[in-house]
C-alpha positions in Angstrom: -41.5 -33.5 -96.1 -42.0 -37.2 -95.5 -39.6 -39.4 -93.5 -38.3 -42.6 -95.2 -40.3 -45.7 -94.3 -37.4 -47.8 -93.1 -36.2 -45.4 -90.4 -32.9 -43.6 -90.2 -29.5 -45.0 -91.3 -27.7 -43.0 -88.6 -25.0 -45.1 -86.9 -25.0 -47.8 -89.5 -21.3 -47.3 -90.3 -20.4 -47.6 -86.7 -22.3 -50.9 -86.3 -20.7 -52.4 -89.4 -17.2 -51.3 -88.2 -17.8 -52.9 -84.8 -18.9 -56.1 -86.6 -15.7 -56.2 -88.7 -13.3 -55.1 -85.9 -12.5 -58.7 -84.7 -11.8 -59.8 -88.3 -9.5 -56.8 -88.8 -7.7 -57.6 -85.5 -7.1 -61.2 -86.5 -5.7 -60.2 -89.9 -3.3 -57.7 -88.3 -2.2 -60.3 -85.8 -1.5 -62.8 -88.6 0.4 -60.2 -90.7 2.5 -59.4 -87.7 3.2 -63.1 -87.1 4.4 -63.4 -90.7 6.7 -60.4 -90.1 8.2 -62.3 -87.1 8.8 -65.4 -89.3 10.6 -63.2 -91.9 12.7 -61.5 -89.2 13.7 -64.9 -87.8 15.0 -65.9 -91.3 17.0 -62.7 -91.4 18.4 -63.2 -87.9 19.4 -66.8 -88.6 21.2 -65.9 -91.8 23.0 -63.0 -90.3 24.0 -64.9 -87.2 25.4 -67.8 -89.2 27.4 -65.3 -91.3 28.9 -63.7 -88.2 29.8 -67.0 -86.8 31.5 -68.3 -89.9 33.5 -65.0 -90.2 34.5 -65.2 -86.5 35.8 -68.7 -87.0 38.3 -67.6 -89.7 39.1 -64.1 -88.5 42.0 -64.7 -86.0 44.3 -67.3 -84.7 42.0 -67.7 -81.7 39.1 -68.4 -84.0 37.6 -71.8 -84.5 34.4 -73.6 -83.4 34.2 -71.8 -80.1 34.6 -68.3 -81.6 32.0 -69.3 -84.2 29.4 -70.3 -81.7 30.0 -67.3 -79.4 29.8 -64.8 -82.3 26.7 -66.4 -83.7 24.9 -66.6 -80.4 25.9 -63.1 -79.3 24.5 -61.6 -82.5 21.0 -62.9 -81.7 18.6 -60.8 -79.6 17.9 -62.3 -76.2 14.4 -63.4 -77.0 15.6 -65.5 -79.9 18.6 -67.0 -78.1 16.6 -69.5 -75.9 15.4 -71.5 -78.9 18.7 -71.3 -80.9 21.1 -74.0 -81.7 24.5 -73.3 -83.4 26.9 -75.8 -85.1 30.2 -74.9 -86.6 32.6 -77.2 -88.5 35.3 -77.0 -91.1 35.0 -78.7 -94.5 37.5 -78.5 -97.3 39.2 -75.3 -96.2 35.8 -73.7 -95.4 34.3 -72.9 -92.1 30.5 -73.6 -92.1 28.1 -72.2 -89.5 24.5 -73.4 -89.2 22.1 -71.6 -86.9 18.7 -73.0 -86.1 16.2 -70.7 -84.4 12.7 -71.6 -83.2 10.1 -69.2 -84.6 8.6 -67.1 -81.8 4.8 -66.7 -81.4 3.2 -63.3 -81.2 1.1 -64.3 -78.2 3.2 -66.8 -76.2 1.2 -69.5 -74.6 -1.6 -69.2 -77.2 0.1 -71.6 -79.7 3.5 -73.1 -80.5 4.9 -73.3 -84.0 6.4 -76.6 -84.9 9.1 -75.4 -87.3 12.5 -73.9 -86.9 14.3 -71.6 -89.3 17.8 -72.5 -90.5 20.5 -70.1 -91.6 23.8 -71.4 -93.1 26.9 -69.5 -94.0 30.5 -70.3 -94.9 33.8 -68.4 -94.9 37.2 -69.5 -96.3 39.9 -70.2 -93.7 42.6 -67.5 -93.6 46.1 -68.8 -93.9 48.8 -67.5 -91.6 51.7 -65.6 -93.1 
């Protein structure tokens, strides 16, 4: 039996995989970064909702309770870049939370945008 002229193909799949490995790693890192962006949107909306509800919940509510509840709801790694504002408007407490989008590899880059979550809750009247 004769051997093929071009030699053996043994190991070709391994060589091709090693060549594509950096591309696969970059794609996975980008996908994970997009997950972080989506999670930041979710955190901002939920935090604003908690803050608006805390402002209306009790007699001790108000802007202070709103800010405290909104910031306490955030994980510690997102708190450092967060800004919360609470105000009342036409019988409605509005909470706005702005969170800086974290980077998967800190120090490698810095995203210039912030995610904003806004929520409102109706003031409860005392009986």
